[in-house]
Short mmCIF file of the C-alpha atoms (twelve columns), coordinates in Angstrom:
data_MODEL
# 
_entry.id   MODEL 
# 
loop_
_atom_site.group_PDB 
_atom_site.id 
_atom_site.type_symbol 
_atom_site.label_atom_id 
_atom_site.label_alt_id 
_atom_site.label_comp_id 
_atom_site.label_asym_id 
_atom_site.label_seq_id 
_atom_site.Cartn_x 
_atom_site.Cartn_y 
_atom_site.Cartn_z 
_atom_site.pdbx_PDB_model_num 
ATOM 1   C CA . MET A 1   149.958 98.348  42.542 1 
ATOM 2   C CA . ASN A 2   149.198 94.577  42.799 1 
ATOM 3   C CA . PHE A 3   146.888 95.314  45.745 1 
ATOM 4   C CA . PHE A 4   144.815 97.760  43.689 1 
ATOM 5   C CA . ASN A 5   144.761 95.362  40.744 1 
ATOM 6   C CA . SER A 6   143.543 92.556  42.980 1 
ATOM 7   C CA . ILE A 7   140.781 94.673  44.441 1 
ATOM 8   C CA . ALA A 8   139.774 95.869  40.935 1 
ATOM 9   C CA . SER A 9   139.652 92.208  39.781 1 
ATOM 10  C CA . ILE A 10  137.321 91.227  42.627 1 
ATOM 11  C CA . PHE A 11  135.031 94.156  41.896 1 
ATOM 12  C CA . GLN A 12  135.043 93.404  38.222 1 
ATOM 13  C CA . GLU A 13  133.884 89.813  38.801 1 
ATOM 14  C CA . HIS A 14  131.163 90.843  41.328 1 
ATOM 15  C CA . LEU A 15  130.688 94.530  40.452 1 
ATOM 16  C CA . THR A 16  126.882 94.458  40.308 1 
ATOM 17  C CA . LEU A 17  126.344 92.477  43.438 1 
ATOM 18  C CA . ILE A 18  128.865 94.523  45.509 1 
ATOM 19  C CA . GLN A 19  127.539 97.947  44.399 1 
ATOM 20  C CA . VAL A 20  123.859 96.975  44.915 1 
ATOM 21  C CA . SER A 21  124.695 95.491  48.329 1 
ATOM 22  C CA . LEU A 22  126.615 98.518  49.478 1 
ATOM 23  C CA . PHE A 23  123.932 100.890 48.151 1 
ATOM 24  C CA . ALA A 24  121.027 98.997  49.716 1 
ATOM 25  C CA . GLY A 25  122.817 98.428  53.010 1 
ATOM 26  C CA . LEU A 26  123.797 102.004 53.597 1 
ATOM 27  C CA . ILE A 27  120.354 103.391 52.615 1 
ATOM 28  C CA . SER A 28  118.689 100.913 54.956 1 
ATOM 29  C CA . ILE A 29  120.924 101.777 57.912 1 
ATOM 30  C CA . LEU A 30  120.522 105.536 57.452 1 
ATOM 31  C CA . TRP A 31  116.734 105.213 56.817 1 
ATOM 32  C CA . PHE A 32  116.227 103.432 60.124 1 
ATOM 33  C CA . ALA A 33  118.586 105.957 61.806 1 
ATOM 34  C CA . GLU A 34  116.398 108.760 60.479 1 
ATOM 35  C CA . VAL A 35  113.294 106.985 61.863 1 
ATOM 36  C CA . PHE A 36  114.807 106.757 65.340 1 
ATOM 37  C CA . ILE A 37  116.118 110.286 65.439 1 
ATOM 38  C CA . SER A 38  113.210 112.022 63.612 1 
ATOM 39  C CA . ALA A 39  110.059 113.131 65.352 1 
ATOM 40  C CA . ASN A 40  107.958 112.100 62.316 1 
ATOM 41  C CA . PRO A 41  105.939 108.837 62.663 1 
ATOM 42  C CA . TRP A 42  107.599 106.003 60.835 1 
ATOM 43  C CA . ARG A 43  104.401 105.199 58.877 1 
ATOM 44  C CA . LYS A 44  104.396 108.684 57.384 1 
ATOM 45  C CA . LYS A 45  108.061 108.321 56.529 1 
ATOM 46  C CA . LEU A 46  107.425 104.922 54.905 1 
ATOM 47  C CA . ASN A 47  104.586 106.389 52.775 1 
ATOM 48  C CA . HIS A 48  106.951 109.117 51.548 1 
ATOM 49  C CA . SER A 49  109.847 106.773 50.915 1 
ATOM 50  C CA . SER A 50  107.764 104.264 49.026 1 
ATOM 51  C CA . VAL A 51  107.321 106.721 46.122 1 
ATOM 52  C CA . ASN A 52  111.058 107.172 45.874 1 
ATOM 53  C CA . PHE A 53  111.763 103.466 46.185 1 
ATOM 54  C CA . LEU A 54  109.642 102.897 43.023 1 
ATOM 55  C CA . PHE A 55  112.415 104.550 41.027 1 
ATOM 56  C CA . ILE A 56  114.589 101.551 41.811 1 
ATOM 57  C CA . PHE A 57  112.660 99.495  39.354 1 
ATOM 58  C CA . THR A 58  113.366 101.985 36.514 1 
ATOM 59  C CA . ALA A 59  116.925 102.895 37.455 1 
ATOM 60  C CA . LEU A 60  118.474 99.528  38.174 1 
ATOM 61  C CA . PRO A 61  117.941 97.756  34.851 1 
ATOM 62  C CA . ILE A 62  118.885 100.867 32.908 1 
ATOM 63  C CA . GLN A 63  122.032 101.467 34.904 1 
ATOM 64  C CA . LEU A 64  123.132 97.904  34.812 1 
ATOM 65  C CA . ALA A 65  122.710 97.685  30.993 1 
ATOM 66  C CA . ILE A 66  124.513 100.907 30.156 1 
ATOM 67  C CA . THR A 67  127.276 100.374 32.732 1 
ATOM 68  C CA . LEU A 68  128.422 97.360  30.690 1 
ATOM 69  C CA . GLY A 69  129.130 99.873  27.861 1 
ATOM 70  C CA . VAL A 70  131.054 102.090 30.347 1 
ATOM 71  C CA . LEU A 71  133.278 99.117  31.315 1 
ATOM 72  C CA . VAL A 72  133.971 98.428  27.607 1 
ATOM 73  C CA . ILE A 73  135.001 102.069 27.154 1 
ATOM 74  C CA . SER A 74  137.252 101.864 30.169 1 
ATOM 75  C CA . ASN A 75  138.946 98.775  28.841 1 
ATOM 76  C CA . TRP A 76  139.463 100.404 25.449 1 
ATOM 77  C CA . VAL A 77  141.053 103.656 26.792 1 
ATOM 78  C CA . VAL A 78  143.444 101.725 29.075 1 
ATOM 79  C CA . ASN A 79  144.548 99.434  26.270 1 
ATOM 80  C CA . ASN A 80  144.974 102.266 23.812 1 
ATOM 81  C CA . HIS A 81  146.479 104.712 26.359 1 
ATOM 82  C CA . TRP A 82  143.782 107.211 25.532 1 
ATOM 83  C CA . GLY A 83  142.632 110.126 27.691 1 
ATOM 84  C CA . LEU A 84  143.867 113.058 29.709 1 
ATOM 85  C CA . LEU A 85  145.491 110.885 32.376 1 
ATOM 86  C CA . PHE A 86  147.803 109.384 29.747 1 
ATOM 87  C CA . LEU A 87  149.036 112.793 28.807 1 
ATOM 88  C CA . LEU A 88  150.574 113.175 32.311 1 
ATOM 89  C CA . PRO A 89  154.003 111.860 33.267 1 
ATOM 90  C CA . HIS A 90  153.971 108.312 34.727 1 
ATOM 91  C CA . PRO A 91  150.259 107.592 33.999 1 
ATOM 92  C CA . GLU A 92  150.587 104.165 35.673 1 
ATOM 93  C CA . SER A 93  151.626 105.566 39.005 1 
ATOM 94  C CA . ILE A 94  149.131 105.444 41.879 1 
ATOM 95  C CA . TRP A 95  149.126 109.236 42.194 1 
ATOM 96  C CA . VAL A 96  148.084 109.787 38.555 1 
ATOM 97  C CA . LYS A 97  145.957 106.712 38.042 1 
ATOM 98  C CA . TYR A 98  143.927 106.985 41.244 1 
ATOM 99  C CA . VAL A 99  144.427 110.313 43.022 1 
ATOM 100 C CA . ILE A 100 144.516 112.743 40.087 1 
ATOM 101 C CA . GLY A 101 142.076 110.542 38.228 1 
ATOM 102 C CA . PHE A 102 139.592 110.688 41.155 1 
ATOM 103 C CA . PHE A 103 139.701 114.469 41.247 1 
ATOM 104 C CA . LEU A 104 139.349 114.680 37.506 1 
ATOM 105 C CA . LEU A 105 136.268 112.461 37.483 1 
ATOM 106 C CA . ASP A 106 134.826 114.504 40.361 1 
ATOM 107 C CA . PHE A 107 135.252 117.696 38.373 1 
ATOM 108 C CA . PHE A 108 133.550 116.093 35.418 1 
ATOM 109 C CA . GLU A 109 130.616 115.114 37.698 1 
ATOM 110 C CA . TYR A 110 130.439 118.749 38.892 1 
ATOM 111 C CA . ALA A 111 130.279 119.815 35.267 1 
ATOM 112 C CA . TYR A 112 127.591 117.200 34.603 1 
ATOM 113 C CA . HIS A 113 125.445 118.512 37.501 1 
ATOM 114 C CA . VAL A 114 125.734 122.136 36.382 1 
ATOM 115 C CA . THR A 115 124.767 121.042 32.832 1 
ATOM 116 C CA . MET A 116 121.636 119.279 34.132 1 
ATOM 117 C CA . HIS A 117 120.518 122.488 35.768 1 
ATOM 118 C CA . LYS A 118 121.426 124.909 32.968 1 
ATOM 119 C CA . VAL A 119 120.203 123.152 29.833 1 
ATOM 120 C CA . ASN A 120 116.371 123.283 29.816 1 
ATOM 121 C CA . THR A 121 115.793 119.910 28.151 1 
ATOM 122 C CA . LEU A 122 118.049 118.117 30.687 1 
ATOM 123 C CA . TRP A 123 116.705 120.129 33.581 1 
ATOM 124 C CA . LYS A 124 113.184 118.823 32.991 1 
ATOM 125 C CA . PHE A 125 114.435 115.364 33.746 1 
ATOM 126 C CA . HIS A 126 116.653 116.396 36.706 1 
ATOM 127 C CA . LEU A 127 113.963 118.484 38.410 1 
ATOM 128 C CA . VAL A 128 112.093 115.305 39.370 1 
ATOM 129 C CA . HIS A 129 114.874 114.685 41.877 1 
ATOM 130 C CA . HIS A 130 114.315 118.168 43.295 1 
ATOM 131 C CA . THR A 131 110.550 117.898 43.687 1 
ATOM 132 C CA . ASP A 132 110.850 115.888 46.917 1 
ATOM 133 C CA . THR A 133 109.388 118.106 49.665 1 
ATOM 134 C CA . GLN A 134 110.663 115.812 52.460 1 
ATOM 135 C CA . LEU A 135 114.370 115.392 51.864 1 
ATOM 136 C CA . ASP A 136 115.736 112.146 53.364 1 
ATOM 137 C CA . VAL A 137 118.004 109.321 52.439 1 
ATOM 138 C CA . SER A 138 115.393 107.827 50.023 1 
ATOM 139 C CA . THR A 139 115.645 111.012 47.907 1 
ATOM 140 C CA . THR A 140 118.990 109.629 46.704 1 
ATOM 141 C CA . ILE A 141 117.161 107.196 44.389 1 
ATOM 142 C CA . ARG A 142 114.525 109.654 43.295 1 
ATOM 143 C CA . GLU A 143 115.830 109.921 39.705 1 
ATOM 144 C CA . HIS A 144 113.769 109.964 36.496 1 
ATOM 145 C CA . PRO A 145 114.610 107.006 34.232 1 
ATOM 146 C CA . GLY A 146 115.450 109.508 31.518 1 
ATOM 147 C CA . GLU A 147 118.121 111.080 33.751 1 
ATOM 148 C CA . THR A 148 119.445 107.592 34.578 1 
ATOM 149 C CA . VAL A 149 120.164 107.129 30.853 1 
ATOM 150 C CA . ILE A 150 121.725 110.634 30.583 1 
ATOM 151 C CA . ARG A 151 123.802 110.235 33.692 1 
ATOM 152 C CA . VAL A 152 125.344 106.900 32.804 1 
ATOM 153 C CA . CYS A 153 125.965 108.067 29.145 1 
ATOM 154 C CA . PHE A 154 127.789 111.114 30.615 1 
ATOM 155 C CA . LEU A 155 129.822 108.732 32.788 1 
ATOM 156 C CA . GLY A 156 130.909 106.868 29.630 1 
ATOM 157 C CA . LEU A 157 132.000 110.223 28.098 1 
ATOM 158 C CA . TRP A 158 133.942 111.170 31.251 1 
ATOM 159 C CA . VAL A 159 135.757 107.704 31.177 1 
ATOM 160 C CA . PHE A 160 136.539 108.202 27.486 1 
ATOM 161 C CA . LEU A 161 137.937 111.696 28.015 1 
ATOM 162 C CA . SER A 162 139.860 110.903 31.201 1 
ATOM 163 C CA . GLY A 163 141.246 107.462 30.364 1 
ATOM 164 C CA . ALA A 164 139.944 106.059 33.633 1 
ATOM 165 C CA . SER A 165 140.845 102.518 34.475 1 
ATOM 166 C CA . LEU A 166 138.514 99.899  35.919 1 
ATOM 167 C CA . GLY A 167 140.297 100.260 39.216 1 
ATOM 168 C CA . LEU A 168 139.715 104.044 39.299 1 
ATOM 169 C CA . LEU A 169 136.128 103.605 38.223 1 
ATOM 170 C CA . VAL A 170 135.433 101.149 41.023 1 
ATOM 171 C CA . LEU A 171 137.111 103.432 43.613 1 
ATOM 172 C CA . ARG A 172 135.256 106.429 42.280 1 
ATOM 173 C CA . GLN A 173 131.827 104.846 42.134 1 
ATOM 174 C CA . THR A 174 132.098 103.314 45.599 1 
ATOM 175 C CA . ILE A 175 133.084 106.516 47.294 1 
ATOM 176 C CA . GLN A 176 130.585 108.495 45.219 1 
ATOM 177 C CA . THR A 177 127.777 106.113 46.319 1 
ATOM 178 C CA . PHE A 178 128.540 106.669 50.016 1 
ATOM 179 C CA . SER A 179 128.913 110.435 49.498 1 
ATOM 180 C CA . ASN A 180 125.587 110.791 47.606 1 
ATOM 181 C CA . ILE A 181 123.636 108.756 50.091 1 
ATOM 182 C CA . ILE A 182 125.046 110.518 53.142 1 
ATOM 183 C CA . ALA A 183 124.506 113.946 51.555 1 
ATOM 184 C CA . HIS A 184 120.746 113.318 51.153 1 
ATOM 185 C CA . THR A 185 120.061 112.120 54.697 1 
ATOM 186 C CA . HIS A 186 118.261 114.786 56.753 1 
ATOM 187 C CA . LEU A 187 120.653 114.032 59.606 1 
ATOM 188 C CA . GLN A 188 122.960 116.979 59.994 1 
ATOM 189 C CA . LEU A 189 126.556 117.307 61.161 1 
ATOM 190 C CA . PRO A 190 127.380 119.566 64.141 1 
ATOM 191 C CA . ALA A 191 128.176 123.089 62.913 1 
ATOM 192 C CA . LYS A 192 131.881 123.070 63.781 1 
ATOM 193 C CA . ILE A 193 132.466 119.636 62.158 1 
ATOM 194 C CA . ASP A 194 130.541 120.659 59.102 1 
ATOM 195 C CA . LYS A 195 132.571 123.888 58.779 1 
ATOM 196 C CA . VAL A 196 135.774 121.930 58.758 1 
ATOM 197 C CA . LEU A 197 134.689 119.150 56.449 1 
ATOM 198 C CA . GLY A 198 132.884 121.553 54.153 1 
ATOM 199 C CA . TRP A 199 136.124 123.138 53.016 1 
ATOM 200 C CA . LEU A 200 136.743 119.969 51.054 1 
ATOM 201 C CA . LEU A 201 133.672 117.772 50.993 1 
ATOM 202 C CA . ILE A 202 130.034 118.066 50.231 1 
ATOM 203 C CA . THR A 203 128.337 117.518 53.526 1 
ATOM 204 C CA . PRO A 204 124.648 116.851 54.193 1 
ATOM 205 C CA . ASN A 205 124.334 120.431 55.482 1 
ATOM 206 C CA . LEU A 206 125.687 121.874 52.208 1 
ATOM 207 C CA . HIS A 207 123.618 119.573 49.982 1 
ATOM 208 C CA . HIS A 208 120.467 120.492 51.828 1 
ATOM 209 C CA . VAL A 209 120.983 124.049 50.610 1 
ATOM 210 C CA . HIS A 210 121.043 122.742 47.066 1 
ATOM 211 C CA . HIS A 211 117.566 121.309 47.614 1 
ATOM 212 C CA . HIS A 212 116.063 124.608 48.742 1 
ATOM 213 C CA . ASP A 213 112.972 125.277 46.654 1 
ATOM 214 C CA . SER A 214 114.025 128.642 45.072 1 
ATOM 215 C CA . MET A 215 116.854 130.371 43.305 1 
ATOM 216 C CA . PRO A 216 119.658 131.200 43.744 1 
ATOM 217 C CA . TYR A 217 120.077 128.280 46.244 1 
ATOM 218 C CA . THR A 218 118.804 125.634 43.871 1 
ATOM 219 C CA . ASP A 219 121.753 126.524 41.647 1 
ATOM 220 C CA . CYS A 220 124.515 126.084 44.151 1 
ATOM 221 C CA . ASN A 221 126.632 123.395 45.874 1 
ATOM 222 C CA . TYR A 222 126.742 121.198 42.792 1 
ATOM 223 C CA . GLY A 223 129.704 119.209 44.018 1 
ATOM 224 C CA . ASP A 224 129.468 115.453 44.002 1 
ATOM 225 C CA . VAL A 225 132.146 114.452 46.534 1 
ATOM 226 C CA . PHE A 226 134.304 117.587 46.795 1 
ATOM 227 C CA . SER A 227 133.050 121.142 47.543 1 
ATOM 228 C CA . ILE A 228 136.195 122.734 46.055 1 
ATOM 229 C CA . TRP A 229 134.705 123.101 42.563 1 
ATOM 230 C CA . ASP A 230 131.829 125.135 44.004 1 
ATOM 231 C CA . ARG A 231 134.320 127.395 45.748 1 
ATOM 232 C CA . ILE A 232 136.483 127.789 42.616 1 
ATOM 233 C CA . PHE A 233 133.628 128.472 40.294 1 
ATOM 234 C CA . GLY A 234 131.525 130.664 42.606 1 
ATOM 235 C CA . THR A 235 128.619 128.311 43.091 1 
ATOM 236 C CA . TYR A 236 129.155 127.734 46.855 1 
ATOM 237 C CA . LYS A 237 126.524 128.919 49.269 1 
ATOM 238 C CA . GLU A 238 125.531 128.493 52.884 1 
ATOM 239 C CA . MET A 239 122.139 128.873 54.410 1 
ATOM 240 C CA . ASN A 240 120.521 128.619 57.803 1 
ATOM 241 C CA . HIS A 241 118.923 125.184 57.938 1 
ATOM 242 C CA . SER A 242 115.763 126.557 59.610 1 
ATOM 243 C CA . THR A 243 114.978 128.620 56.533 1 
ATOM 244 C CA . ILE A 244 115.307 125.836 53.965 1 
ATOM 245 C CA . ASN A 245 112.126 124.702 52.205 1 
ATOM 246 C CA . TYR A 246 112.601 121.469 50.261 1 
ATOM 247 C CA . GLY A 247 111.075 121.028 46.829 1 
ATOM 248 C CA . LEU A 248 110.743 123.351 43.836 1 
ATOM 249 C CA . ASP A 249 108.801 126.576 43.626 1 
ATOM 250 C CA . ILE A 250 108.013 125.796 39.992 1 
ATOM 251 C CA . PHE A 251 106.397 122.447 40.717 1 
ATOM 252 C CA . ASP A 252 102.937 121.868 42.100 1 
ATOM 253 C CA . ALA A 253 103.677 120.094 45.384 1 
ATOM 254 C CA . LYS A 254 100.403 118.112 45.246 1 
ATOM 255 C CA . HIS A 255 102.047 115.946 42.522 1 
ATOM 256 C CA . SER A 256 105.319 115.369 44.432 1 
ATOM 257 C CA . ASP A 257 104.155 111.974 45.783 1 
ATOM 258 C CA . LYS A 258 102.642 110.650 42.533 1 
ATOM 259 C CA . PHE A 259 105.005 108.317 40.697 1 
ATOM 260 C CA . VAL A 260 103.210 108.393 37.351 1 
ATOM 261 C CA . TYR A 261 102.956 112.178 37.423 1 
ATOM 262 C CA . LEU A 262 106.689 112.414 38.115 1 
ATOM 263 C CA . VAL A 263 107.556 110.138 35.217 1 
ATOM 264 C CA . LYS A 264 105.407 112.234 32.857 1 
ATOM 265 C CA . THR A 265 106.733 115.558 34.159 1 
ATOM 266 C CA . PRO A 266 109.585 116.112 31.589 1 
ATOM 267 C CA . PHE A 267 107.149 115.630 28.703 1 
ATOM 268 C CA . ASN A 268 104.282 117.851 29.896 1 
ATOM 269 C CA . ASP A 269 104.717 121.381 31.202 1 
ATOM 270 C CA . ASP A 270 101.214 121.383 32.616 1 
ATOM 271 C CA . TYR A 271 102.666 119.824 35.776 1 
ATOM 272 C CA . LEU A 272 104.811 122.942 36.321 1 
ATOM 273 C CA . LYS A 273 103.904 126.245 37.845 1 
ATOM 274 C CA . PRO A 274 104.783 129.298 35.784 1 
ATOM 275 C CA . LYS A 275 108.344 130.409 36.337 1 
ATOM 276 C CA . THR A 276 110.327 133.301 34.971 1 
ATOM 277 C CA . ASN A 277 113.845 132.052 35.736 1 
ATOM 278 C CA . LEU A 278 113.673 128.552 34.129 1 
ATOM 279 C CA . PRO A 279 117.121 127.625 32.872 1 
ATOM 280 C CA . LEU A 280 117.762 128.450 29.222 1 
# 
């Protein structure tokens, strides 16, 4: 327990620097790996990625500011023994505090992702992420600033409901960061390895299906780290990678590389193609 507390203390003191460094380092490594493996010219890839990288300047200050509130919530629930984890026997044990807590937060993130797809007002923000027609590791940071606010506020709600400690939050956010970045790279796992890992985890192969441009595949494989929630709730799907078309069939692809258009999209339906199955 002292080990986990020591790690949590280090992350608390340098949380922003550590998370930004891990995030930037892994994206850079995978981006260059994609350049070397892909047949696409690196200049074309850089032009595409530059649009996604612009979202860093909107996401980072918003996330850092609201995350301070999330940390305050975490401190309050622990001090007041509030949340679902404190209803379990021995809430201070490693198994409850970190293992069960991790699975609980992952389920909440699954619920968040489903909500972003099913509630029309929220979907208009989230669809910006799905408009990328050239999925690669830079797509990870293609997030409308409105969704950044929504996502971190939901995280605060999940911490409040679960009773997540700082140590659990640090563990969760670190693994989630790695999982999300790896899931968006266009590098695929060998079929046999993907089949085995896919029983528990969201792999790049599975997340690529989620970025197919049309239903019902857009509404599948919502899992954040674990794929088990998709299997339990019937949202798990597989698809031959050669038939996947990235983007959205409701969005005019000529605007997919225009940052200002993307920021305006949730507030102006003129940017959308007519669609009959828009979430209610």
